[in-house]
N, C-alpha and C positions, 0 to 999 in steps of 0.2 A: 605285393602291392595290389591295392583294390581300386576299381573305378566303376563308372556306369557307362552304359552305351549311349545314354543321352537324355531321352524324354522322361518326364516325371508327371504325375497327375496334376493337371492344371486347375488352379482355383483362383481365377480372377475375382476382384473384389469391387463392389460399389464404394463410392466415397464414404469414409467412416468418421471423419472429423472436419472441423470448420476449414482447415487448410485444403484438404482434399476436395471439399465441396466447392471451394473457391476456384481451384484448379479445374474442376469439372465445368464450372459456369463459363470460364474463359477458354475451354476446349484444350486444356493442357494436362488433364488428369489421365494417367496411365493405369488401368486397372490390372494390367499384368505384372506390375512391379510387385504387388502383394504376392502373386503366384510364384514369382522368382524367389522372393524371400522365404516362402514355404519350402520350395524345392531345395534351396541352398542349405537352410537350417536343418532340414530333415536329413540331408546327405551327411552334413557334418556331424549330426547327433548320431547317426548310424555308424560312423567311424570311417567313411570313405576317404581314401587318400587323394584321388584325383576326381573332383566333382564336375558337373556340368551346370549350366544355368537353368536346366530343366526343360528347354525347348517348349516353353509354355504357350507360345503365341499362335500355335496351329500345328497341323500335321506336317510331316517332314517334306511333303511336296509344296503345299500352299505357302509355307513360310518363305520359300525361295521364288516360286512362280509368280507371287504377287509383287515382287521387288525387282526382278530381273528384266530389264528392257528387252522387248520382243515377246514377252509372255504376259498372260493374264489368267485370272482365275474367275470363271463364270459359271454360276449355279453348281459350285462344288467341283467343276472340271477344270483341270489345268490345261491351258492351250498355248501353242506357239503360233503367233500371229504375224511375226516379221522376223527380221535377223536378230538373233540373240546377241546382245552386247553387255560388256562388263557393267555392273551397277556403279553409279557415280558416288553413292554413299554406302557405308557399311550396312550390312543386313543384321548381323548378330553381335558386332563389336560393343555396342553400347550396353547390351544385356550382360555381356561378359565382364565389362568394366564395373557395372552395377553389382554383379556377384562378388567381384573382388573386394568391393567396399564392404559388403555384407560380412565376408570372411574376416576382413581386418577389424571390423567393429566388434565381432564375436571373439577376437583373439586367436583365431585359428591360423594354421599354417598350411592349409590345403592348397594344392595347385588346382587349376581349372583347364579343361580341354575346350577347344573350339570345335564345333561340329558343322560338317557341310553335307548336304545330300548330294551324292555323286552325279556326275554328268550323264552317265548311261541310264541310271534310274530316273532322273528328272525327264529325260527325253522320252523314254519309254512309257513313262506314266502320264504324258501329255499327248493331247491331240494336235497334230500338225496341220494347221489351217493356212499357212502362208510361208513363202520364201524357200522352203527346203523341199527338195525332191527325194532325199533320203536321210535316214536317221543318223548316218555316220557323220555327215557334215555338220548336222546340228549338234551332235555330241562333242565334236571338237570345238565348235564355237562356245558350247556350254562350258567346256573345260577352260576356255579363255576367261569367261565371265567368272567362274568360281575360283580361278587363280587369283583374281583381284580380291575376292572375298577372303580367301585363305590368308593373303598378306595382311589384310585389315585385322583379321583375328590374331594373327602373330603379333602384329604391332600393338594390339590391345592388351597383350600379356599372356596369351594362350601358351601352356607348357607342352601341349600336344594338339595336333589337328587330326580329327577323325573324319574319314570319308565314307559315308554310308552308301553301299551299293547292294541292296537286297536282290536286285535283278540278276546279279551275276550268277546266282545258283539256279535260275529258272531254265536255263538251256535255250533261251530265246534271243540272246544278245551276241554280238560280235565281240568275242573276248580280246581279240587283237586291238580293235578300236578302243575298247574299255581300258585296256592296259596303257595305250598311248595317251588316252585322256587323263588318266590318273597321274601318269608321269608328267604331263604338262603342269599339273597343279603341284605335285610333290617337289618338283625341281626348284620352285621358288621358296620353298619352306626350309628353314634351318632347324626347327624343333622336329621331334619324332612324328611320323605320320602313321596313323592306323587305318587299315582298310576293313570295314565291317561288312561281312556277307552272311546274312542269316540263311536259315533253311538247311536243306541237305546239300552239303558242299562236296560230297564224295566225287562227283563227276568233274568238278572244276578246281579242286584244291591244288593240284600240281601246277595249274595255270596261275592261281592266286599267288603262289610262292615266287612267281617271276615278276610280280608287280613291284614298282619302285617305291616300296614302303617298308617300314621297319616292323610293323606289327600287323598280323592277320588276325581278326577277331571273328570268332564263330560261336554258334550255339552248340552246347553239349548236354544240357539238361533236357530240353525239348527234343533234341536229335542225337541221342547217345551213339548212334551208328557212326556219326562223324569221327569218333575216336578211332574207328577202324582204318581210315585213311591216314590219320596222323601217325599211326604206328609204323607205317611203311615209308613215310615221307622223310626226305633229307631237308631238315629246316635251315641248315647252315646258320646264317646270322639273324634269321627271323625269330621274333617272339610271337607267342600265341595268346590273344585275348580269349580266356576260357570262360565262356558262358556257362554258369553253374546253377542258375535258378531260372525256372521256367516262367517267363513273362506272359505267356499266353493263358496260364492257369492261375486261379485265385487261391489255390492251395498253398499254404505257407510251408515250405520245406523246413524240416527240423535241422538243427546244426549238425547232428550226426549224418543225416542224409547228404548234406552238402559237402561235409568233410570227406565222406566216402567217395563222392564223385571227384573231388579235387585230388584226392590220393591217386585215383586212376589217371588223372591228367598229369600229375607230377611224375608218375611211373613212366608214362609215355613221352612226355615233352621235356621233363627236367625242371627242377624248382627254379633255376636261373632264367628259364625262358618263358615262364608262365605269369600271366597277369589276370587276376581274378575279377570277374564282372558278371552281370546278368546276361541272359541269352540276347536280349534286345531292349528296346525302349519300354518304359513302364507307363506310358501315358494312359493306356486303357484300363489300368487297374485302380481299385479304390485306394485312396491315400494310406489308410491303415495297413492295408495288405502290402503295398509297395514298400512302405517303411520297415515293416516286420521282415519282409524278404531280405532287404538290404542289410539290416541289423544281424540277422542270422548268418548271412553270407560273410560279413566282416568277422564275426565271432569264430566261425568255422576256419577262416583263413588265418586269423591270429592264433587259434589253438594249434594249427598245424606248424605254424612258424615257431611257436614256443617249444614244441616237441622236437623240432629239428635242431635247436640250438643247444 
């Protein structure tokens, strides 16, 4: 199975026809719908099994900080200004539904994941200016807010919910609080939940295995040493999202290079426990590079599957 971590190069569009120009005049034109269409079509064309809407509306922090009560984004900085409360309206559900309509229109059968930036990462990425004396309380309130968003995404048709927690590998967070916060979200979800933790996860991987999620998603192309800790770990019922293309580099890996890395992963993890995806989001890459990387990743995964049958 192949999927993406989330973001794709964003290409919003100015109004291009009379209908869009009219919508723009009355303030109803959405320039990001064009970007979502590009992201969805490219992922389908590349052959991805579980796609995303491309997270085209901004970076992983501002998308949520600009919509969650108690937060705001000012001069590019996310701030917590009062008590964090659940959003009254969905943040990402409409884009997910729009993506589903694109899939249906194209005659595809792809599933789509809902993506949430995790409570620990959102709090640690924000400046606390009011209400909270410590980050732990803010993180648990953030989990309550994101629990609502996760439910919105599942109701909208998400086949999987991914919680992005890049801060977990930094060594600067309280893992116990992070685990409790993720559980508060995953407890209300009936579809599989993935926890994405990028970077060097060797110091925290044993802790990650204790999180109440079905999938632990990590990067192995940009951080090949992560394979070392996987070798000695007891995965039990956990699956591993196996990042096998480096999203920090514009170099397009060959199919052979990706196949060789996936082979190493299968040897350590097992074919039945591995989900193939990029290391991280692809937002900062040029579109042609992002697409070529995804296409080669899918071809490498398919070739290995064909050989195993």
